[in-house]
C-alpha positions in Angstrom: 166.4 51.5 206.7 167.3 48.7 203.9 170.4 47.1 205.2 172.2 46.9 208.6 176.6 45.8 209.4 177.7 44.6 212.3 180.8 43.1 213.5 182.5 46.2 215.8 182.6 47.3 219.3 182.3 50.6 219.9 181.0 50.8 223.9 178.9 53.9 223.7 181.5 56.1 221.8 180.0 57.8 218.4 182.7 56.7 215.6 181.8 57.9 212.2 181.9 55.5 209.7 182.9 56.4 206.1 182.7 55.1 202.7 185.2 54.4 200.5 184.0 54.4 197.1 186.9 52.9 194.8 186.1 49.1 196.5 182.3 49.8 197.6 183.2 49.2 201.1 182.2 50.8 204.4 184.6 51.5 207.0 184.4 52.6 210.8 186.8 52.2 213.9 186.1 50.2 217.4 186.9 51.3 221.0 190.2 49.0 220.3 191.6 51.1 218.0 190.7 48.8 214.7 189.3 49.6 211.4 186.8 47.3 210.5 185.3 46.7 206.7 181.9 45.7 205.4 181.5 45.3 201.3 177.9 47.3 200.6 177.3 44.6 197.1 177.8 41.7 199.1 176.2 43.3 202.2 178.7 41.5 204.7 181.5 41.8 207.1 184.9 41.5 205.5 187.1 39.7 207.9 189.9 41.6 208.0 190.3 44.6 210.1 193.4 46.6 211.2 194.9 48.3 214.4 195.1 51.8 213.7 195.3 53.6 217.1 196.0 52.3 220.8 193.0 54.3 221.9 189.6 54.4 220.1 189.3 55.1 216.1 187.4 58.0 216.2 187.3 59.4 212.3 188.3 57.6 209.3 187.8 59.9 206.1 189.1 58.3 202.5 190.7 60.5 199.6 189.4 58.0 197.0 191.4 59.0 194.0 194.9 58.0 195.2 193.6 55.4 197.6 194.4 57.6 200.7 192.8 57.3 204.3 193.1 59.8 206.9 192.4 58.3 210.5 192.2 60.3 213.9 192.4 58.5 217.4 191.7 59.4 220.7 195.6 58.2 221.3 196.4 61.9 220.3 197.3 60.9 216.6 196.2 61.9 213.1 197.1 59.0 210.7 198.1 59.2 206.7 197.7 56.1 205.1 199.2 56.3 201.6 198.2 53.4 198.7 195.1 52.1 201.3 194.7 48.4 200.3 192.5 46.0 201.9 
């Protein structure tokens, strides 16, 4: 293992991280429904996070060619984020 990225709370829930190749970011959800970002090149957490769901943000999928994201949460919603910018 080369790098460890810290800075979000999952409380034992298996949140699935994903990679956003356009911006060279790792993304993960947390227990509180927030989306967090880490810059792979700088090896640090980006301070900006987004509230996406009212429950656990369990999964994030990327559509990198058009900068879109899909998130799924325990609140029962699947959300489609158009032209996502951080």
